[in-house]
PDB file of N, CA, C and O in Angstrom, chain B, residues numbered from 101:
ATOM      1  N   MET B 101       0.855  -1.161   0.000  1.00  0.00           N
ATOM      2  CA  MET B 101       0.000   0.000   0.000  1.00  0.00           C
ATOM      3  C   MET B 101       0.908   1.231   0.000  1.00  0.00           C
ATOM      4  O   MET B 101       1.724   1.407   0.905  1.00  0.00           O
ATOM      5  N   PRO B 102       0.766   2.051  -0.983  1.00  0.00           N
ATOM      6  CA  PRO B 102       1.611   3.231  -1.038  1.00  0.00           C
ATOM      7  C   PRO B 102       1.249   4.242   0.040  1.00  0.00           C
ATOM      8  O   PRO B 102       0.114   4.289   0.515  1.00  0.00           O
ATOM      9  N   GLY B 103       2.220   5.034   0.410  1.00  0.00           N
ATOM     10  CA  GLY B 103       1.960   6.065   1.414  1.00  0.00           C
ATOM     11  C   GLY B 103       2.012   5.504   2.822  1.00  0.00           C
ATOM     12  O   GLY B 103       2.635   4.471   3.070  1.00  0.00           O
ATOM     13  N   ASN B 104       1.363   6.182   3.724  1.00  0.00           N
ATOM     14  CA  ASN B 104       1.373   5.809   5.126  1.00  0.00           C
ATOM     15  C   ASN B 104       0.109   5.023   5.475  1.00  0.00           C
ATOM     16  O   ASN B 104      -0.976   5.601   5.543  1.00  0.00           O
ATOM     17  N   PRO B 105       0.237   3.693   5.701  1.00  0.00           N
ATOM     18  CA  PRO B 105      -0.954   2.883   5.990  1.00  0.00           C
ATOM     19  C   PRO B 105      -1.668   3.310   7.264  1.00  0.00           C
ATOM     20  O   PRO B 105      -2.869   3.074   7.399  1.00  0.00           O
ATOM     21  N   SER B 106      -0.964   3.930   8.199  1.00  0.00           N
ATOM     22  CA  SER B 106      -1.619   4.318   9.454  1.00  0.00           C
ATOM     23  C   SER B 106      -2.673   5.395   9.233  1.00  0.00           C
ATOM     24  O   SER B 106      -3.526   5.610  10.094  1.00  0.00           O
ATOM     25  N   LEU B 107      -2.626   6.074   8.087  1.00  0.00           N
ATOM     26  CA  LEU B 107      -3.656   7.061   7.781  1.00  0.00           C
ATOM     27  C   LEU B 107      -5.008   6.397   7.514  1.00  0.00           C
ATOM     28  O   LEU B 107      -6.052   7.036   7.641  1.00  0.00           O
ATOM     29  N   LEU B 108      -4.985   5.125   7.146  1.00  0.00           N
ATOM     30  CA  LEU B 108      -6.230   4.404   6.867  1.00  0.00           C
ATOM     31  C   LEU B 108      -6.862   3.804   8.117  1.00  0.00           C
ATOM     32  O   LEU B 108      -8.041   3.453   8.100  1.00  0.00           O
ATOM     33  N   LYS B 109      -6.105   3.682   9.190  1.00  0.00           N
ATOM     34  CA  LYS B 109      -6.628   3.018  10.388  1.00  0.00           C
ATOM     35  C   LYS B 109      -7.931   3.624  10.891  1.00  0.00           C
ATOM     36  O   LYS B 109      -8.872   2.873  11.151  1.00  0.00           O
ATOM     37  N   PRO B 110      -8.037   4.943  11.043  1.00  0.00           N
ATOM     38  CA  PRO B 110      -9.326   5.495  11.516  1.00  0.00           C
ATOM     39  C   PRO B 110     -10.495   5.134  10.604  1.00  0.00           C
ATOM     40  O   PRO B 110     -11.607   4.907  11.082  1.00  0.00           O
ATOM     41  N   GLN B 111     -10.251   5.081   9.306  1.00  0.00           N
ATOM     42  CA  GLN B 111     -11.314   4.730   8.366  1.00  0.00           C
ATOM     43  C   GLN B 111     -11.699   3.262   8.512  1.00  0.00           C
ATOM     44  O   GLN B 111     -12.878   2.918   8.426  1.00  0.00           O
ATOM     45  N   VAL B 112     -10.723   2.404   8.728  1.00  0.00           N
ATOM     46  CA  VAL B 112     -11.010   0.980   8.917  1.00  0.00           C
ATOM     47  C   VAL B 112     -11.787   0.775  10.216  1.00  0.00           C
ATOM     48  O   VAL B 112     -12.757   0.018  10.245  1.00  0.00           O
ATOM     49  N   TYR B 113     -11.367   1.445  11.290  1.00  0.00           N
ATOM     50  CA  TYR B 113     -12.094   1.337  12.557  1.00  0.00           C
ATOM     51  C   TYR B 113     -13.534   1.831  12.409  1.00  0.00           C
ATOM     52  O   TYR B 113     -14.457   1.211  12.937  1.00  0.00           O
ATOM     53  N   ALA B 114     -13.729   2.928  11.704  1.00  0.00           N
ATOM     54  CA  ALA B 114     -15.078   3.465  11.489  1.00  0.00           C
ATOM     55  C   ALA B 114     -15.927   2.478  10.686  1.00  0.00           C
ATOM     56  O   ALA B 114     -17.106   2.285  10.982  1.00  0.00           O
ATOM     57  N   ALA B 115     -15.329   1.856   9.675  1.00  0.00           N
ATOM     58  CA  ALA B 115     -16.062   0.874   8.870  1.00  0.00           C
ATOM     59  C   ALA B 115     -16.449  -0.333   9.724  1.00  0.00           C
ATOM     60  O   ALA B 115     -17.565  -0.841   9.615  1.00  0.00           O
ATOM     61  N   CYS B 116     -15.535  -0.789  10.568  1.00  0.00           N
ATOM     62  CA  CYS B 116     -15.839  -1.913  11.464  1.00  0.00           C
ATOM     63  C   CYS B 116     -16.973  -1.550  12.417  1.00  0.00           C
ATOM     64  O   CYS B 116     -17.885  -2.349  12.628  1.00  0.00           O
ATOM     65  N   ALA B 117     -16.923  -0.366  12.987  1.00  0.00           N
ATOM     66  CA  ALA B 117     -17.975   0.075  13.908  1.00  0.00           C
ATOM     67  C   ALA B 117     -19.325   0.131  13.205  1.00  0.00           C
ATOM     68  O   ALA B 117     -20.342  -0.252  13.781  1.00  0.00           O
ATOM     69  N   THR B 118     -19.339   0.602  11.977  1.00  0.00           N
ATOM     70  CA  THR B 118     -20.582   0.660  11.207  1.00  0.00           C
ATOM     71  C   THR B 118     -21.141  -0.733  10.965  1.00  0.00           C
ATOM     72  O   THR B 118     -22.341  -0.961  11.116  1.00  0.00           O
ATOM     73  N   LEU B 119     -20.265  -1.668  10.587  1.00  0.00           N
ATOM     74  CA  LEU B 119     -20.713  -3.048  10.352  1.00  0.00           C
ATOM     75  C   LEU B 119     -21.248  -3.692  11.622  1.00  0.00           C
ATOM     76  O   LEU B 119     -22.274  -4.371  11.590  1.00  0.00           O
ATOM     77  N   ILE B 120     -20.563  -3.483  12.730  1.00  0.00           N
ATOM     78  CA  ILE B 120     -21.015  -4.062  13.998  1.00  0.00           C
ATOM     79  C   ILE B 120     -22.360  -3.473  14.415  1.00  0.00           C
ATOM     80  O   ILE B 120     -23.220  -4.189  14.929  1.00  0.00           O
ATOM     81  N   ALA B 121     -22.542  -2.182  14.198  1.00  0.00           N
ATOM     82  CA  ALA B 121     -23.828  -1.554  14.526  1.00  0.00           C
ATOM     83  C   ALA B 121     -24.947  -2.103  13.643  1.00  0.00           C
ATOM     84  O   ALA B 121     -26.073  -2.290  14.105  1.00  0.00           O
ATOM     85  N   GLU B 122     -24.639  -2.357  12.385  1.00  0.00           N
ATOM     86  CA  GLU B 122     -25.653  -2.859  11.459  1.00  0.00           C
ATOM     87  C   GLU B 122     -25.918  -4.356  11.647  1.00  0.00           C
ATOM     88  O   GLU B 122     -27.035  -4.825  11.430  1.00  0.00           O
ATOM     89  N   TYR B 123     -24.887  -5.103  12.049  1.00  0.00           N
ATOM     90  CA  TYR B 123     -24.993  -6.553  12.232  1.00  0.00           C
ATOM     91  C   TYR B 123     -24.515  -6.913  13.647  1.00  0.00           C
ATOM     92  O   TYR B 123     -23.366  -7.319  13.818  1.00  0.00           O
ATOM     93  N   PRO B 124     -25.366  -6.772  14.646  1.00  0.00           N
ATOM     94  CA  PRO B 124     -24.964  -6.984  16.040  1.00  0.00           C
ATOM     95  C   PRO B 124     -24.387  -8.373  16.328  1.00  0.00           C
ATOM     96  O   PRO B 124     -23.645  -8.543  17.295  1.00  0.00           O
ATOM     97  N   ILE B 125     -24.719  -9.360  15.503  1.00  0.00           N
ATOM     98  CA  ILE B 125     -24.174 -10.704  15.727  1.00  0.00           C
ATOM     99  C   ILE B 125     -22.643 -10.690  15.664  1.00  0.00           C
ATOM    100  O   ILE B 125     -21.993 -11.585  16.205  1.00  0.00           O
ATOM    101  N   LEU B 126     -22.071  -9.683  15.009  1.00  0.00           N
ATOM    102  CA  LEU B 126     -20.613  -9.573  14.943  1.00  0.00           C
ATOM    103  C   LEU B 126     -20.003  -9.245  16.304  1.00  0.00           C
ATOM    104  O   LEU B 126     -18.796  -9.399  16.495  1.00  0.00           O
ATOM    105  N   SER B 127     -20.817  -8.798  17.240  1.00  0.00           N
ATOM    106  CA  SER B 127     -20.317  -8.481  18.571  1.00  0.00           C
ATOM    107  C   SER B 127     -20.746  -9.526  19.596  1.00  0.00           C
ATOM    108  O   SER B 127     -20.706  -9.271  20.799  1.00  0.00           O
ATOM    109  N   ALA B 128     -21.152 -10.692  19.124  1.00  0.00           N
ATOM    110  CA  ALA B 128     -21.590 -11.760  20.015  1.00  0.00           C
ATOM    111  C   ALA B 128     -20.516 -12.838  20.125  1.00  0.00           C
ATOM    112  O   ALA B 128     -19.815 -13.145  19.162  1.00  0.00           O
ATOM    113  N   ILE B 129     -20.408 -13.402  21.323  1.00  0.00           N
ATOM    114  CA  ILE B 129     -19.468 -14.501  21.544  1.00  0.00           C
ATOM    115  C   ILE B 129     -20.242 -15.696  22.090  1.00  0.00           C
ATOM    116  O   ILE B 129     -21.212 -15.525  22.828  1.00  0.00           O
ATOM    117  N   PRO B 130     -19.813 -16.910  21.727  1.00  0.00           N
ATOM    118  CA  PRO B 130     -20.487 -18.097  22.257  1.00  0.00           C
ATOM    119  C   PRO B 130     -20.011 -18.403  23.674  1.00  0.00           C
ATOM    120  O   PRO B 130     -18.827 -18.276  23.985  1.00  0.00           O
ATOM    121  N   LEU B 131     -20.935 -18.802  24.514  1.00  0.00           N
ATOM    122  CA  LEU B 131     -20.617 -19.243  25.873  1.00  0.00           C
ATOM    123  C   LEU B 131     -21.123 -20.665  26.054  1.00  0.00           C
ATOM    124  O   LEU B 131     -22.141 -21.053  25.483  1.00  0.00           O
ATOM    125  N   ARG B 132     -20.412 -21.419  26.840  1.00  0.00           N
ATOM    126  CA  ARG B 132     -20.752 -22.834  27.078  1.00  0.00           C
ATOM    127  C   ARG B 132     -20.858 -23.602  25.763  1.00  0.00           C
ATOM    128  O   ARG B 132     -21.818 -24.335  25.529  1.00  0.00           O
ATOM    129  N   GLU B 133     -19.864 -23.419  24.922  1.00  0.00           N
ATOM    130  CA  GLU B 133     -19.900 -24.025  23.586  1.00  0.00           C
ATOM    131  C   GLU B 133     -20.070 -25.538  23.597  1.00  0.00           C
ATOM    132  O   GLU B 133     -20.720 -26.093  22.712  1.00  0.00           O
ATOM    133  N   ASN B 134     -19.506 -26.196  24.567  1.00  0.00           N
ATOM    134  CA  ASN B 134     -19.511 -27.658  24.590  1.00  0.00           C
ATOM    135  C   ASN B 134     -20.676 -28.249  25.387  1.00  0.00           C
ATOM    136  O   ASN B 134     -20.664 -29.429  25.736  1.00  0.00           O
ATOM    137  N   ARG B 135     -21.672 -27.424  25.666  1.00  0.00           N
ATOM    138  CA  ARG B 135     -22.820 -27.895  26.440  1.00  0.00           C
ATOM    139  C   ARG B 135     -24.116 -27.694  25.662  1.00  0.00           C
ATOM    140  O   ARG B 135     -24.176 -26.921  24.706  1.00  0.00           O
ATOM    141  N   ARG B 136     -25.124 -28.393  26.087  1.00  0.00           N
ATOM    142  CA  ARG B 136     -26.435 -28.230  25.449  1.00  0.00           C
ATOM    143  C   ARG B 136     -27.021 -26.862  25.747  1.00  0.00           C
ATOM    144  O   ARG B 136     -27.906 -26.396  25.031  1.00  0.00           O
ATOM    145  N   SER B 137     -26.541 -26.224  26.784  1.00  0.00           N
ATOM    146  CA  SER B 137     -27.060 -24.918  27.177  1.00  0.00           C
ATOM    147  C   SER B 137     -26.224 -23.771  26.579  1.00  0.00           C
ATOM    148  O   SER B 137     -26.184 -22.675  27.137  1.00  0.00           O
ATOM    149  N   ALA B 138     -25.568 -24.025  25.460  1.00  0.00           N
ATOM    150  CA  ALA B 138     -24.753 -22.991  24.813  1.00  0.00           C
ATOM    151  C   ALA B 138     -25.633 -21.816  24.397  1.00  0.00           C
ATOM    152  O   ALA B 138     -26.800 -21.987  24.043  1.00  0.00           O
ATOM    153  N   TYR B 139     -25.057 -20.638  24.447  1.00  0.00           N
ATOM    154  CA  TYR B 139     -25.781 -19.436  24.030  1.00  0.00           C
ATOM    155  C   TYR B 139     -24.782 -18.355  23.648  1.00  0.00           C
ATOM    156  O   TYR B 139     -23.582 -18.484  23.890  1.00  0.00           O
ATOM    157  N   PHE B 140     -25.292 -17.294  23.052  1.00  0.00           N
ATOM    158  CA  PHE B 140     -24.462 -16.170  22.651  1.00  0.00           C
ATOM    159  C   PHE B 140     -24.695 -15.001  23.596  1.00  0.00           C
ATOM    160  O   PHE B 140     -25.805 -14.777  24.078  1.00  0.00           O
ATOM    161  N   LEU B 141     -23.630 -14.269  23.845  1.00  0.00           N
ATOM    162  CA  LEU B 141     -23.691 -13.070  24.660  1.00  0.00           C
ATOM    163  C   LEU B 141     -23.148 -11.918  23.830  1.00  0.00           C
ATOM    164  O   LEU B 141     -22.058 -12.012  23.265  1.00  0.00           O
ATOM    165  N   GLN B 142     -23.904 -10.839  23.756  1.00  0.00           N
ATOM    166  CA  GLN B 142     -23.442  -9.677  23.010  1.00  0.00           C
ATOM    167  C   GLN B 142     -22.503  -8.863  23.880  1.00  0.00           C
ATOM    168  O   GLN B 142     -22.847  -8.501  25.005  1.00  0.00           O
ATOM    169  N   LEU B 143     -21.324  -8.576  23.365  1.00  0.00           N
ATOM    170  CA  LEU B 143     -20.353  -7.776  24.106  1.00  0.00           C
ATOM    171  C   LEU B 143     -20.844  -6.337  24.203  1.00  0.00           C
ATOM    172  O   LEU B 143     -21.358  -5.798  23.223  1.00  0.00           O
ATOM    173  N   PRO B 144     -20.695  -5.705  25.366  1.00  0.00           N
ATOM    174  CA  PRO B 144     -21.152  -4.321  25.509  1.00  0.00           C
ATOM    175  C   PRO B 144     -20.304  -3.344  24.697  1.00  0.00           C
ATOM    176  O   PRO B 144     -20.786  -2.294  24.274  1.00  0.00           O
ATOM    177  N   GLU B 145     -19.041  -3.700  24.486  1.00  0.00           N
ATOM    178  CA  GLU B 145     -18.164  -2.862  23.659  1.00  0.00           C
ATOM    179  C   GLU B 145     -17.023  -3.723  23.137  1.00  0.00           C
ATOM    180  O   GLU B 145     -16.706  -4.772  23.697  1.00  0.00           O
ATOM    181  N   ILE B 146     -16.416  -3.258  22.060  1.00  0.00           N
ATOM    182  CA  ILE B 146     -15.272  -3.945  21.459  1.00  0.00           C
ATOM    183  C   ILE B 146     -14.183  -2.908  21.242  1.00  0.00           C
ATOM    184  O   ILE B 146     -14.417  -1.874  20.616  1.00  0.00           O
ATOM    185  N   ASN B 147     -13.008  -3.184  21.753  1.00  0.00           N
ATOM    186  CA  ASN B 147     -11.868  -2.304  21.531  1.00  0.00           C
ATOM    187  C   ASN B 147     -11.245  -2.676  20.192  1.00  0.00           C
ATOM    188  O   ASN B 147     -10.468  -3.628  20.106  1.00  0.00           O
ATOM    189  N   LEU B 148     -11.584  -1.928  19.154  1.00  0.00           N
ATOM    190  CA  LEU B 148     -11.118  -2.257  17.813  1.00  0.00           C
ATOM    191  C   LEU B 148      -9.602  -2.141  17.679  1.00  0.00           C
ATOM    192  O   LEU B 148      -9.003  -2.825  16.849  1.00  0.00           O
ATOM    193  N   ILE B 149      -8.986  -1.300  18.471  1.00  0.00           N
ATOM    194  CA  ILE B 149      -7.527  -1.169  18.412  1.00  0.00           C
ATOM    195  C   ILE B 149      -6.862  -2.480  18.834  1.00  0.00           C
ATOM    196  O   ILE B 149      -5.798  -2.833  18.326  1.00  0.00           O
ATOM    197  N   LYS B 150      -7.492  -3.197  19.765  1.00  0.00           N
ATOM    198  CA  LYS B 150      -6.931  -4.471  20.213  1.00  0.00           C
ATOM    199  C   LYS B 150      -7.345  -5.653  19.343  1.00  0.00           C
ATOM    200  O   LYS B 150      -6.658  -6.674  19.322  1.00  0.00           O
ATOM    201  N   THR B 151      -8.453  -5.528  18.629  1.00  0.00           N
ATOM    202  CA  THR B 151      -8.982  -6.681  17.898  1.00  0.00           C
ATOM    203  C   THR B 151      -8.770  -6.643  16.393  1.00  0.00           C
ATOM    204  O   THR B 151      -8.920  -7.670  15.731  1.00  0.00           O
ATOM    205  N   VAL B 152      -8.430  -5.501  15.839  1.00  0.00           N
ATOM    206  CA  VAL B 152      -8.200  -5.380  14.401  1.00  0.00           C
ATOM    207  C   VAL B 152      -6.697  -5.369  14.157  1.00  0.00           C
ATOM    208  O   VAL B 152      -5.959  -4.602  14.774  1.00  0.00           O
ATOM    209  N   SER B 153      -6.261  -6.227  13.253  1.00  0.00           N
ATOM    210  CA  SER B 153      -4.833  -6.316  12.929  1.00  0.00           C
ATOM    211  C   SER B 153      -4.551  -5.705  11.567  1.00  0.00           C
ATOM    212  O   SER B 153      -5.331  -5.856  10.627  1.00  0.00           O
ATOM    213  N   PHE B 154      -3.443  -5.025  11.481  1.00  0.00           N
ATOM    214  CA  PHE B 154      -2.966  -4.482  10.214  1.00  0.00           C
ATOM    215  C   PHE B 154      -1.644  -5.152   9.899  1.00  0.00           C
ATOM    216  O   PHE B 154      -0.711  -5.108  10.701  1.00  0.00           O
ATOM    217  N   LEU B 155      -1.563  -5.769   8.735  1.00  0.00           N
ATOM    218  CA  LEU B 155      -0.365  -6.489   8.332  1.00  0.00           C
ATOM    219  C   LEU B 155       0.277  -5.813   7.141  1.00  0.00           C
ATOM    220  O   LEU B 155      -0.407  -5.245   6.289  1.00  0.00           O
ATOM    221  N   THR B 156       1.581  -5.879   7.088  1.00  0.00           N
ATOM    222  CA  THR B 156       2.324  -5.373   5.936  1.00  0.00           C
ATOM    223  C   THR B 156       2.890  -6.567   5.196  1.00  0.00           C
ATOM    224  O   THR B 156       3.648  -7.357   5.759  1.00  0.00           O
ATOM    225  N   ARG B 157       2.527  -6.692   3.953  1.00  0.00           N
ATOM    226  CA  ARG B 157       3.026  -7.804   3.155  1.00  0.00           C
ATOM    227  C   ARG B 157       4.400  -7.452   2.625  1.00  0.00           C
ATOM    228  O   ARG B 157       4.599  -6.386   2.041  1.00  0.00           O
ATOM    229  N   LYS B 158       5.332  -8.340   2.828  1.00  0.00           N
ATOM    230  CA  LYS B 158       6.689  -8.155   2.328  1.00  0.00           C
ATOM    231  C   LYS B 158       6.927  -9.199   1.254  1.00  0.00           C
ATOM    232  O   LYS B 158       7.494 -10.257   1.525  1.00  0.00           O
ATOM    233  N   ALA B 159       6.500  -8.909   0.052  1.00  0.00           N
ATOM    234  CA  ALA B 159       6.591  -9.870  -1.044  1.00  0.00           C
ATOM    235  C   ALA B 159       7.941  -9.755  -1.732  1.00  0.00           C
ATOM    236  O   ALA B 159       8.338  -8.683  -2.187  1.00  0.00           O
ATOM    237  N   SER B 160       8.630 -10.874  -1.797  1.00  0.00           N
ATOM    238  CA  SER B 160       9.882 -10.895  -2.534  1.00  0.00           C
ATOM    239  C   SER B 160       9.687 -11.499  -3.920  1.00  0.00           C
ATOM    240  O   SER B 160      10.578 -11.439  -4.767  1.00  0.00           O
ATOM    241  N   ARG B 161       8.508 -12.081  -4.138  1.00  0.00           N
ATOM    242  CA  ARG B 161       8.198 -12.674  -5.435  1.00  0.00           C
ATOM    243  C   ARG B 161       7.278 -11.744  -6.216  1.00  0.00           C
ATOM    244  O   ARG B 161       6.595 -10.906  -5.627  1.00  0.00           O
ATOM    245  N   PRO B 162       7.256 -11.887  -7.528  1.00  0.00           N
ATOM    246  CA  PRO B 162       6.341 -11.061  -8.336  1.00  0.00           C
ATOM    247  C   PRO B 162       4.888 -11.277  -7.919  1.00  0.00           C
ATOM    248  O   PRO B 162       4.503 -12.375  -7.517  1.00  0.00           O
ATOM    249  N   GLN B 163       4.097 -10.229  -8.019  1.00  0.00           N
ATOM    250  CA  GLN B 163       2.704 -10.240  -7.574  1.00  0.00           C
ATOM    251  C   GLN B 163       1.888 -11.362  -8.200  1.00  0.00           C
ATOM    252  O   GLN B 163       1.086 -11.986  -7.504  1.00  0.00           O
ATOM    253  N   HIS B 164       2.063 -11.641  -9.491  1.00  0.00           N
ATOM    254  CA  HIS B 164       1.239 -12.667 -10.147  1.00  0.00           C
ATOM    255  C   HIS B 164       1.530 -14.060  -9.579  1.00  0.00           C
ATOM    256  O   HIS B 164       0.633 -14.903  -9.558  1.00  0.00           O
ATOM    257  N   ILE B 165       2.742 -14.320  -9.124  1.00  0.00           N
ATOM    258  CA  ILE B 165       3.063 -15.618  -8.523  1.00  0.00           C
ATOM    259  C   ILE B 165       2.411 -15.732  -7.148  1.00  0.00           C
ATOM    260  O   ILE B 165       1.874 -16.785  -6.805  1.00  0.00           O
ATOM    261  N   ILE B 166       2.451 -14.681  -6.376  1.00  0.00           N
ATOM    262  CA  ILE B 166       1.821 -14.687  -5.055  1.00  0.00           C
ATOM    263  C   ILE B 166       0.329 -14.917  -5.194  1.00  0.00           C
ATOM    264  O   ILE B 166      -0.241 -15.714  -4.449  1.00  0.00           O
ATOM    265  N   GLN B 167      -0.318 -14.238  -6.134  1.00  0.00           N
ATOM    266  CA  GLN B 167      -1.764 -14.398  -6.319  1.00  0.00           C
ATOM    267  C   GLN B 167      -2.106 -15.811  -6.751  1.00  0.00           C
ATOM    268  O   GLN B 167      -3.107 -16.366  -6.296  1.00  0.00           O
ATOM    269  N   ALA B 168      -1.302 -16.406  -7.617  1.00  0.00           N
ATOM    270  CA  ALA B 168      -1.570 -17.765  -8.081  1.00  0.00           C
ATOM    271  C   ALA B 168      -1.428 -18.770  -6.938  1.00  0.00           C
ATOM    272  O   ALA B 168      -2.201 -19.725  -6.858  1.00  0.00           O
ATOM    273  N   GLN B 169      -0.459 -18.566  -6.063  1.00  0.00           N
ATOM    274  CA  GLN B 169      -0.208 -19.520  -4.990  1.00  0.00           C
ATOM    275  C   GLN B 169      -1.112 -19.310  -3.778  1.00  0.00           C
ATOM    276  O   GLN B 169      -1.554 -20.282  -3.165  1.00  0.00           O
ATOM    277  N   PHE B 170      -1.388 -18.074  -3.429  1.00  0.00           N
ATOM    278  CA  PHE B 170      -2.088 -17.800  -2.176  1.00  0.00           C
ATOM    279  C   PHE B 170      -3.348 -16.967  -2.337  1.00  0.00           C
ATOM    280  O   PHE B 170      -3.923 -16.555  -1.329  1.00  0.00           O
ATOM    281  N   GLY B 171      -3.805 -16.699  -3.551  1.00  0.00           N
ATOM    282  CA  GLY B 171      -4.982 -15.861  -3.719  1.00  0.00           C
ATOM    283  C   GLY B 171      -4.768 -14.495  -3.095  1.00  0.00           C
ATOM    284  O   GLY B 171      -5.614 -14.012  -2.343  1.00  0.00           O
ATOM    285  N   SER B 172      -3.665 -13.886  -3.397  1.00  0.00           N
ATOM    286  CA  SER B 172      -3.249 -12.594  -2.854  1.00  0.00           C
ATOM    287  C   SER B 172      -2.921 -12.667  -1.365  1.00  0.00           C
ATOM    288  O   SER B 172      -2.735 -11.635  -0.721  1.00  0.00           O
ATOM    289  N   GLY B 173      -2.851 -13.864  -0.821  1.00  0.00           N
ATOM    290  CA  GLY B 173      -2.504 -14.030   0.576  1.00  0.00           C
ATOM    291  C   GLY B 173      -3.675 -13.888   1.519  1.00  0.00           C
ATOM    292  O   GLY B 173      -3.542 -14.182   2.707  1.00  0.00           O
ATOM    293  N   TYR B 174      -4.815 -13.446   1.028  1.00  0.00           N
ATOM    294  CA  TYR B 174      -5.959 -13.190   1.903  1.00  0.00           C
ATOM    295  C   TYR B 174      -6.477 -14.464   2.558  1.00  0.00           C
ATOM    296  O   TYR B 174      -6.773 -14.475   3.753  1.00  0.00           O
ATOM    297  N   PHE B 175      -6.590 -15.542   1.775  1.00  0.00           N
ATOM    298  CA  PHE B 175      -7.091 -16.790   2.346  1.00  0.00           C
ATOM    299  C   PHE B 175      -6.151 -17.273   3.444  1.00  0.00           C
ATOM    300  O   PHE B 175      -6.604 -17.698   4.507  1.00  0.00           O
ATOM    301  N   TYR B 176      -4.847 -17.209   3.194  1.00  0.00           N
ATOM    302  CA  TYR B 176      -3.871 -17.647   4.191  1.00  0.00           C
ATOM    303  C   TYR B 176      -3.981 -16.822   5.464  1.00  0.00           C
ATOM    304  O   TYR B 176      -3.943 -17.374   6.564  1.00  0.00           O
ATOM    305  N   ILE B 177      -4.114 -15.519   5.329  1.00  0.00           N
ATOM    306  CA  ILE B 177      -4.216 -14.636   6.497  1.00  0.00           C
ATOM    307  C   ILE B 177      -5.490 -14.936   7.282  1.00  0.00           C
ATOM    308  O   ILE B 177      -5.455 -15.035   8.509  1.00  0.00           O
ATOM    309  N   LEU B 178      -6.614 -15.079   6.582  1.00  0.00           N
ATOM    310  CA  LEU B 178      -7.881 -15.364   7.258  1.00  0.00           C
ATOM    311  C   LEU B 178      -7.834 -16.726   7.957  1.00  0.00           C
ATOM    312  O   LEU B 178      -8.301 -16.867   9.087  1.00  0.00           O
ATOM    313  N   GLU B 179      -7.272 -17.717   7.279  1.00  0.00           N
ATOM    314  CA  GLU B 179      -7.180 -19.045   7.869  1.00  0.00           C
ATOM    315  C   GLU B 179      -6.281 -19.023   9.100  1.00  0.00           C
ATOM    316  O   GLU B 179      -6.623 -19.629  10.116  1.00  0.00           O
ATOM    317  N   SER B 180      -5.157 -18.350   9.033  1.00  0.00           N
ATOM    318  CA  SER B 180      -4.246 -18.267  10.161  1.00  0.00           C
ATOM    319  C   SER B 180      -4.905 -17.555  11.343  1.00  0.00           C
ATOM    320  O   SER B 180      -4.792 -18.011  12.481  1.00  0.00           O
ATOM    321  N   ALA B 181      -5.584 -16.453  11.084  1.00  0.00           N
ATOM    322  CA  ALA B 181      -6.250 -15.710  12.145  1.00  0.00           C
ATOM    323  C   ALA B 181      -7.381 -16.524  12.759  1.00  0.00           C
ATOM    324  O   ALA B 181      -7.587 -16.490  13.973  1.00  0.00           O
ATOM    325  N   ASN B 182      -8.106 -17.249  11.930  1.00  0.00           N
ATOM    326  CA  ASN B 182      -9.232 -18.046  12.417  1.00  0.00           C
ATOM    327  C   ASN B 182      -8.764 -19.209  13.277  1.00  0.00           C
ATOM    328  O   ASN B 182      -9.465 -19.622  14.200  1.00  0.00           O
ATOM    329  N   ASN B 183      -7.583 -19.738  12.979  1.00  0.00           N
ATOM    330  CA  ASN B 183      -7.075 -20.895  13.708  1.00  0.00           C
ATOM    331  C   ASN B 183      -6.281 -20.513  14.950  1.00  0.00           C
ATOM    332  O   ASN B 183      -5.729 -21.382  15.624  1.00  0.00           O
ATOM    333  N   THR B 184      -6.221 -19.233  15.254  1.00  0.00           N
ATOM    334  CA  THR B 184      -5.491 -18.758  16.428  1.00  0.00           C
ATOM    335  C   THR B 184      -6.459 -18.542  17.566  1.00  0.00           C
ATOM    336  O   THR B 184      -7.462 -17.847  17.404  1.00  0.00           O
ATOM    337  N   ARG B 185      -6.181 -19.114  18.694  1.00  0.00           N
ATOM    338  CA  ARG B 185      -7.030 -18.921  19.878  1.00  0.00           C
ATOM    339  C   ARG B 185      -6.294 -18.048  20.861  1.00  0.00           C
ATOM    340  O   ARG B 185      -5.106 -18.247  21.116  1.00  0.00           O
ATOM    341  N   SER B 186      -7.003 -17.076  21.417  1.00  0.00           N
ATOM    342  CA  SER B 186      -6.401 -16.175  22.403  1.00  0.00           C
ATOM    343  C   SER B 186      -6.460 -16.787  23.773  1.00  0.00           C
ATOM    344  O   SER B 186      -6.002 -16.178  24.741  1.00  0.00           O
TER     345      SER B 186
END
């Protein structure tokens, strides 16, 4: 991304806040997942600074090779983030 990526952070946070307001299920977490009494709880607030990650891609290979192998890397990033437990 050319320029200073940190200039986009406020816009990304605002977009996330808009999506969460429009789709409240995005702010819900499962509780008692392994029980029959499992349910969702809506978080009262989300600290987007702690939950949104910004990555810088350092590609040493030509862009067309990266896209062919990893779909621009997006699938790999999403899969890695999804498989990480805090």
